[in-house]
C-alpha positions as CSV (number, residue, x, y, z in Angstrom):
1,M,-48.7,-22.8,-174.0
2,K,-46.4,-24.3,-176.0
3,K,-43.8,-27.7,-174.2
4,D,-40.1,-26.8,-173.5
5,I,-39.6,-24.0,-174.1
6,H,-39.5,-22.3,-171.3
7,P,-36.7,-22.9,-168.1
8,D,-36.5,-24.6,-165.1
9,Y,-37.9,-22.9,-162.2
10,H,-36.7,-24.0,-158.9
11,M,-35.5,-23.4,-155.5
12,I,-32.1,-21.6,-154.9
13,T,-30.6,-19.6,-151.9
14,V,-30.1,-15.4,-151.9
15,K,-26.8,-15.1,-149.7
16,M,-27.1,-11.7,-149.2
17,T,-23.9,-9.2,-148.0
18,D,-23.9,-9.1,-144.4
19,G,-24.3,-12.8,-144.9
20,T,-28.5,-13.0,-144.3
21,T,-29.7,-16.0,-146.6
22,Y,-33.7,-17.2,-148.0
23,E,-35.1,-19.1,-150.0
24,T,-36.7,-18.3,-153.2
25,R,-37.9,-20.0,-156.8
26,S,-35.6,-18.7,-159.5
27,T,-34.1,-19.5,-163.0
28,Y,-30.3,-19.5,-162.0
29,G,-28.2,-22.5,-162.1
30,K,-29.3,-25.6,-160.9
31,E,-31.9,-26.4,-157.4
32,G,-29.3,-25.5,-154.4
33,D,-27.8,-23.0,-156.1
34,V,-26.5,-20.6,-153.3
35,L,-26.4,-16.5,-155.7
36,T,-24.0,-15.0,-154.0
37,L,-25.1,-10.5,-153.9
38,D,-22.2,-8.2,-154.8
39,I,-24.7,-5.1,-154.2
40,D,-28.5,-5.7,-152.5
41,P,-31.0,-3.8,-150.4
42,S,-29.6,-3.4,-147.0
43,V,-26.4,-1.9,-148.4
44,H,-27.1,0.4,-152.2
45,P,-27.8,4.3,-151.4
46,A,-30.7,4.0,-153.5
47,W,-32.5,2.1,-151.0
48,T,-30.5,3.1,-147.6
49,G,-31.3,7.6,-149.1
50,G,-26.8,7.4,-148.4
51,N,-25.0,10.4,-150.5
52,A,-23.2,9.5,-153.3
53,R,-19.8,10.8,-154.2
54,L,-19.9,12.5,-157.6
55,M,-15.7,11.7,-159.5
56,D,-15.3,14.7,-161.9
57,T,-13.4,12.8,-164.8
58,G,-11.7,15.7,-166.5
59,G,-14.2,18.3,-165.1
60,R,-17.1,17.1,-166.7
61,V,-19.1,17.5,-164.0
62,S,-18.1,20.6,-163.3
63,K,-19.2,21.8,-167.0
64,F,-22.7,20.6,-166.1
65,K,-23.3,22.2,-163.2
66,K,-21.5,25.4,-164.3
67,K,-24.0,25.3,-168.2
68,Y,-26.7,24.3,-165.6
69,E,-26.3,26.7,-162.5
70,G,-29.0,29.2,-163.3
71,L,-31.8,26.2,-163.1
72,G,-31.5,25.2,-159.6
73,F,-29.5,22.5,-159.1
């Protein structure tokens, strides 16, 4: 490997949205920094199975649904 081309890899603390924390190695910031998450697996609908609401701006969603209504969506 070439020398001096890789970023510094060090320990940081990750703070989840519910306040829990854990330590991990990262290239984020510097040694001992805290990375505070806005979205994490404990609250994001992709991981929790929650339902997302579609915002119908300018009728785009209804136009899409009407265009593809025969395909079983």
